DRENDREN-453209 format. One record per residue (C-alpha): x negated, y, z. Coordinates in steps of 0.001 Angstrom, whole numbers, plus 524288, in hexadecimal, padded with zeros to 5 digits. Example, Ala and Ser with C-alpha at 12.3 -4.5 7.8 and 13.67 -1.06 7.14 Angstrom:
<sites>
7CFF47EE6C81E78
7CA9A7FBDC81BE4
</sites>
This chain:
<sites>
3CEA1AC27B9C5AD
3C5E3AB6F59C1B1
3B8CFAB4379C3F8
3B404AB8169B64A
3B9F5AC5319B84A
3B497AC87F9C44B
3A6ECAC5069C041
3A94CACBDB9B180
3AD75ADA439BA1B
3A10DAD81A9C3A9
39910AD6C89B738
39F81AE2F09B137
39C92AE9669BF2B
38DAFAE6B79BC91
38D64AED1C9AFF8
39466AF9649B397
38A4AAF8CF9BDB3
37F46AF6CA9B532
38444B01289A9D2
3847DB0C359B67F
376BDB097B9B7A5
37511B0B729A853
36EBCAFDEA9A631
369E4AFBFF99899
3709CAF56B98C72
3680EAE9F998C6C
36976AE85A99BD4
377C6AE7FF99955
37867ADF6698E30
37066AD48F996AB
379D8AD6DF9A121
38536AD48F997AF
38063AC80299389
37E80AC2EE9A107
38C0FAC3F59A3DE
3908CABE82996A4
388F2AB1FA99BD7
38EFBAB24F9A82A
39D63AB54C9A489
39AC5AA98599A00
394DCA9FAB9A3A8
3A1C3AA39F9AD79
3AC58AA1439A0C4
3A603A94DB9A01B
3A811A905A9ADAE
3B44FA95BA9AD75
3B925A8D9F9A138
3B1E4A80E09A6C1
3BA0CA82539B313
3C7E6A81259ACE2
3C5B4A73629A859
3C3C4A71469B600
3CF06A77B39BA1C
3D8A2A71119B0AC
3D16BA650B9B59A
3D9AFA66349C273
3E649A68209BC75
3EADDA5A739B85D
3F483A5F749AD6F
3E969A68569A585
3E0F1A5B999A6AF
3EAF6A536D99EB9
3ECD2A5D8099556
3DF16A5F9E9910C
3D96BA5161992EE
3D73EA4BD79840A
3DFD4A3E4A98049
3D6E7A338497EBD
3D870A2CBC96F3F
3DAAAA1EF496F6D
3DFE5A154C966F8
3ECBCA0CA496A9F
3F4829FFC6965D7
401F49FC65968AA
4042C9F0519702B
40B0D9E51A96832
410D09D9A696A25
40CD09CBBD963EE
407E29BE0D96413
3F9289BA19968CB
3F2AB9AFA096CF0
3EF9C9AC2997B3D
3DFF19A723979D1
3D5E39A1D3982C4
3C87B9A6FA9806C
3BCB599F709853E
3AF1899C4A9823D
3AC7398EF597E0D
3A24E9830497B49
3A27A97B6B96F50
3A1CE96CFB973E2
3A182961BE96BA2
3AA04957D596C64
39ED694D3796AE6
391AB94E3E96C37
387BE941CE96BA1
379BA9411E96CF2
376A39365E96364
36BF892C3A96891
3672391FB39620A
36C0E913A5967A3
35F7790C89966A5
350BC91091968DD
3490E911D395CD6
342D591AB09532F
34847924B694AF3
348AA9218493BCE
34FFD92CEB936CC
35A73936E893B58
36638937FB9315B
36BF5943F69348A
36814953559341B
3679D95A9B93ED0
3743A96313941A6
37B6395C3B936FC
388D1955A893949
38B3C948C793938
3967993D9593A9C
39802932B4941A7
391659276293DF2
386F992DFF936BC
3783592AA2937E4
371069321594082
3631092AA994222
35C8691E3893FA4
354A5915B99497F
34B9890CB99442D
353B49006C943C3
3481C8F6BB9426C
347408F336951D2
3552F8EFF99505E
3545F8E70C9452C
34B2F8DF0E94B99
353108DDBB9584C
35E008D9C4950B6
357358CE7894846
3515C8C948955A4
35ECE8C9A795ACC
3654F8C1FC94EAF
3590E8B7FC9505C
35C688B62395E06
369498B42095AA2
365FE8AA4C950DB
35C508A19795AB8
367488A188965D5
3722489E3995BE9
36AD0892E6958B7
3688C88EE8964C7
3775E89031968A5
378E78876795D0C
3711A87CD5962E0
3764487CC196F4B
3831887BB3969A4
3808986FF096162
37998868BC96D4C
3859A86B7897447
38F37864DC96C5D
385318581296CF2
385B78593E97A8F
394618594397B66
394DF84D5C97248
38A948450C97A11
3915C8495B9877B
39E2584243981AF
3966C837D898081
3915B837AF98DCC
3830D8390798885
37F788450498F2D
3847784AEC99D07
38CE0856E599CA5
381F485E289A1C8
37B7E85E84994E8
386F28638998E22
3896D86F16998E6
379CD872ED99511
37C2D8745998805
3879A87C7C98A0A
3812A8852199157
37559885A198778
37FD088A2097B80
385D0893EB984BD
378FB89955986CB
3758489A5C977F1
383358A097974A7
37EDB8AB5097E75
372C08AD0497825
3786D8ADA296A8D
381D28B7F397003
377238C083975CB
36FBB8BF3B968E7
37A928C3409626C
37CC78CFEA96B6B
36D668D36796835
370D18D22495936
37BAA8DDCE95C98
373BB8E4F496493
368DD8E4A395A0E
372088E88194F14
378318F25695763
36ABC8F88B95AF7
366A98F74394CB0
373768FE5C949D9
370E79092B953B3
3635890E2794C0E
36DB29158294347
3715C920CE94BBD
37F26924FA948BB
3855D9320E94B2A
3908A92EB1955FD
3997B939AC95244
39B2A944A89496B
395AD9522E94B8A
3880395A7F94B48
37A9D954B094C34
3720395D3995400
3633F95D44952F1
35BD394F509535B
3546794AA995F34
34C489405E958CD
347AA93F5594AC0
3425D934389432D
3365492C399489F
33AB692EBB9571A
33FBD9249E9607A
34B3892546966CE
3525191E45970C8
3600F91D2C97659
35D899234998260
3588992FEB97C0D
35EC693AC69838B
35EC6943DA9758D
362F693A3296CA3
3617493C9C95E27
36AFE9469095BF8
3782094DD296248
3844594D0D95A91
38E7D9588795E2A
39C2C9565295873
3A11A9649F9536A
3AB0A9607894B6F
3B52A961179521F
3AFA39680895D77
3B40496C1696B54
3B2BD97936971B4
3B36397A2C9822E
3B81A9854798900
3BCFC98B0F994B9
3CA869908299686
3CF2D996AA9A45F
3D82D98E109AB8E
3E2C99991E9A928
3E383993D499BD8
3E4C7986B199D31
3F4B5985DB99EEC
3F4EF98C7499151
3E9B89831D98C2E
3F1709778E99201
3FCEF97B8298B36
3F7B297CB797EBC
3F23196F2A98060
3FEBF9680998520
405EF96E9597963
3FE57965AA97181
3FA579723596693
3ECD2975E79623F
3E7A8980BB96A9A
3DF319889896216
3D18C98A6A9666B
3C785994CF95F6B
3B8999952396133
3B2249A1BC95DE0
3A36E9A5AA95E5B
39D629AE0F9692A
3A19B9BAD8964CB
3AF1F9B5D4962A9
3AD5F9BA5B9542E
3ADC29AD3694C6A
3B71B9A25894C07
3ADD09955594E00
3BAAB98CC794F04
3C801988CD95009
3CB1197E0795971
3D63F978BF96311
3D67D9755C97170
3D2BD968B997492
3D2EE9669198379
3D13A96C1499031
3CA199677699BE5
3D119960029A728
3CC2D969109B14D
3CB39977989B3E4
3BD2D97B999B8EA
3BEBD9826C9C5E4
3B2E098BB29C5D5
3B73D991949BBB9
3C545990059B8C7
3C4C498BA59ABA6
3C77897EF69A374
3C0D5977CF99881
3C7789794E98AF5
3C2AA971B697F4E
3C5C5974219719A
3C3AA96C73964AD
3BEC597487958BA
3BED596D1494B4C
3B0D6975899477F
3B238972159392A
3A89297CCB9363B
3A057978FE93F1B
39F99986A59473E
39DFB97FE8955BE
3931697BD695B51
390F49735A96685
38EEF97BCD9743C
39201987CC96BF2
398F79925597485
3A5D79978696E0E
3B0CF9A06A971C6
3BDE399A219717C
3CC4899FF99702B
3D807995DD9739F
3E4B1998E3970B9
3ED299968697BE1
3FB5A99C059778F
401579A6E396F06
407859B1899752B
413C89B86A96E13
418D89C4AF97005
40C869C896978F5
409539D60197BE9
3FE759DA279732A
3F3D69E42D97553
3E7109E79D96E9E
3DB219E24C975FE
3D51E9F0029747B
3DF8B9F43397CC1
3DC5E9EC8C98973
3D4449F1B799313
3CDFC9EC3F99F38
3CDC09F1D99ACB5
3CD4A9EE0C9BA05
3DB189EB2A9BAD2
3DA769E3709AE50
3DE7E9E61D9A0ED
3E63F9F17399D34
3E9479F97E990B5
3EA9BA08C698EB7
3F961A0C3898A0C
3FC0AA186D982CE
408E8A1EC59894B
4127BA280A981B6
40B0FA336C987D5
3FE2AA2E269815D
3F7B8A2B2B98CFA
3F260A1C9E99121
3F719A141899BD0
3EEEDA08C49A1F7
3F78D9FDAC9A176
3F2129EFD39A57B
3F54C9E43E99CFE
3F3569D4D299E42
3EBB19CF72992D0
3F0959C1A398F75
3E9B09BE34983CB
3DEF99C4D79795F
3DDB59C2F796B6F
3D2D49CA0E96538
3D9859D7C696402
3E58C9D40796A1F
3E77E9D32E9790A
3F5899CE0797DEE
3FBD89D38098AA6
4071E9CEE999351
407F19DC6399C36
4057D9E94699B47
4088E9F01798EA8
414C39EFE6985D2
417779ED77978AC
413BB9FA2B96F86
40BF6A028097957
400E2A0728974CF
3F293A036497B50
3E62CA09EE97A56
3DDE1A00D1971FB
3D0F5A0C2796F24
3CCAFA16FA977FA
3D101A104A98496
3C25EA11CA98A7B
3C5FCA1F8B98E40
3D3E2A1E4599368
3DA19A1DC09A047
3E911A1DC69A68A
3F046A29589A149
3E4C3A2D2199938
3EABDA364498C04
3E843A314097EE6
3E7D0A34089705B
3EE67A2764969D5
3EA3AA209295C46
3F32AA152D95B40
3EBA5A0A9D9535D
3F7CDA043194DEC
3FEB3A0AE59410F
40DE5A0CA9945FB
408C7A15299512F
400EBA1E12949D0
40BCDA291E94C42
40A21A28B295A6E
3FA51A293A956EB
3FC2AA359095033
404D9A3B12959A1
3FA17A38A496464
3EFC6A3DDF95C68
3F82EA4B96959F3
3F917A4DCB966E5
3EB9FA4C3A96A04
3E819A568F960C6
3F231A5F92965D2
3EC50A5D35971C4
3DE8FA608996C89
3E4ACA6CE1965B7
3E903A71F4973E6
3DDAAA6EB09793F
3D4E8A76C996F1E
3DD55A825D96F77
3DAF4A841B97EE8
3CD10A82D397EE0
3CD89A8E0D9747C
3D5CCA966B97BF4
3CC67A92C2988D4
3C050A980297EB9
3C7E5AA3BE979C7
3CAC6AA8FC98609
3BCBEAA61798BCD
3B654AAE2D97FD1
3C0BDAB944980A1
3BD28ABB68990C0
3AEE6ABB2D98B4C
3B0FBAC55C98276
3BA19ACD6698AA3
3AE68ACD8E994C6
3A43FAD10D98B8E
3ABA8ADE3F98748
3AD5AAE30B99421
3A08BAE02D99798
39BFFAE77B98B23
3A482AF3C298ECA
39F95AF49F99D1D
39220AF3FA9988C
394DEAFFF298E0F
39A1CB076B999EE
</sites>
């Protein structure tokens, strides 16, 4: 006999004793209600103990455990680019701090801040009057020294004639020749002074040495400028074309050098911080001549035409450089790649609708597609949604993303519905059995109370 049957018989015995003592109907009713409450509690405890008992049975647990709904897709074969991703800095190919070659007062500024200028454009005008005066003085000094030279040369010719007639000594002729040479040197110095004055006068026009974008001006009209000023007048940066400097791991260096040695253009793309907007397309220009021993990376420089002017000096950009194209690669959706302590892995769905953890080696990632060279076979089904609830060997309800595999998905869903119907029928039988037992006990209690 079960503990519930024993307890029911004891309660029936107590009711027999109570009826023998001729208790009132109200007291009997109270006792009957208390008995129903106790019986209901024991029945609930008995029902709750059944899952615990079934948990000890591995076969019962596997039969009642619900399948986890997942979305899967098939592993395919195709081509994919092997890309290098890095964080780069926009670096102008040329940057010039424009200084004045002469000291003087700024008369005018010929540029607008932030505008594009071409090499040879006028940027500023320095007061030329002091340098015009210097040029005039140099010309005057030249005229005087030239006259002295002409006179000394004429005297030298006369002295030579007198020397042939033995009218003067040889020393007088030698002295005159030395004087002529002195005047010639003075004339050359005067000519140099004139050239210098002309050059200084020319430099009163401050000219753009390169083409590019000017920044904010450092001085304005009326200010005194000197050639030794640190800030200069304005800074010009060349932005068309422009360079981007980034670093690559030393493991990628053989592929990079292979592309450079081939002589072809290696494409490099620049994106914004969020990697949503493409800022420009360029080409690999050069690599540094040594690897940084502290970081194990090497500096790489790319050149961008920057025709739309979207790249600015010192701007941080995300760089993607294409190293090579893999043909007939094993392609897995990027959403299927999971990360664990042992590395990357995927959940592969087996024929019995259970999953297995399969390690993979990632070769390249391009958006929503990842290339692997080990782990999964072409055509295998991998989980792309719902993997957070999975473990090795878990039962799954499969929904296939690709249209050609829709039949398998329907079969998996029908199997799930059949399993749910069986579970619901089993629960209904348990509830019905419990209700019938409670009703039978109540009838026995009522008959004993009447007697």
